[in-house]
C-alpha positions as a printed Julia matrix, in Angstrom:
54×3 Matrix{Float64}:
  -3.2    11.63   -3.69
  -3.78    8.15   -5.03
  -1.47    6.7    -2.22
  -2.97    8.4     0.5
  -6.38    7.3    -0.57
  -5.16    3.71   -1.18
  -3.68    3.71    2.32
  -6.7     4.7     3.85
  -8.77    2.39    2.03
  -6.44   -0.48    2.92
  -6.12    0.4     6.48
  -9.68    0.59    6.94
 -10.16   -2.77    5.35
  -7.81   -4.11    7.76
  -9.36   -2.37   10.77
  -6.61    0.09   11.4
  -8.24    3.2    13.16
  -5.13    5.51   13.31
  -2.73    7.38   11.14
   0.88    6.42   11.28
   2.82    8.8     8.96
   6.22    6.79    9.29
   4.35    3.66    8.27
   2.75    5.4     5.32
   6.22    6.74    4.25
   7.63    3.21    4.36
   4.65    1.69    2.59
   4.77    4.22   -0.38
   8.6     3.53   -0.76
   7.77   -0.1    -0.77
   5.05    0.24   -3.42
   7.32    2.18   -5.67
  10.07   -0.22   -5.31
   7.69   -3.13   -6.12
   6.4    -1.48   -9.19
   9.83   -0.62  -10.48
  10.61   -4.39  -10.61
   7.22   -5.31  -11.74
   6.31   -2.97  -14.32
   3.74   -5.22  -16.12
   1.59   -5.68  -13.0
  -1.23   -3.29  -11.5
  -0.61   -1.17   -8.47
  -3.54   -3.1    -7.0
  -2.0    -6.41   -7.76
   0.97   -5.21   -5.52
  -1.25   -3.87   -2.85
  -3.27   -6.92   -2.71
  -0.19   -9.29   -2.6
   1.46   -7.27    0.09
  -1.62   -7.34    2.48
  -2.21  -10.91    1.8
  -2.27  -12.97    4.93
  -2.32  -10.14    7.43
């Protein structure tokens, strides 16, 4: 539930108005991998870092 909500929030923030389930699955896997190698960081820090400059 959390990943779906965060995906919707960040997509809306960037102006995306469509659902891409393949991109969603890739993004969830990417965030999980980032969290595994950055266990002391917050999920929000990783999400903000991944969308910076886009």
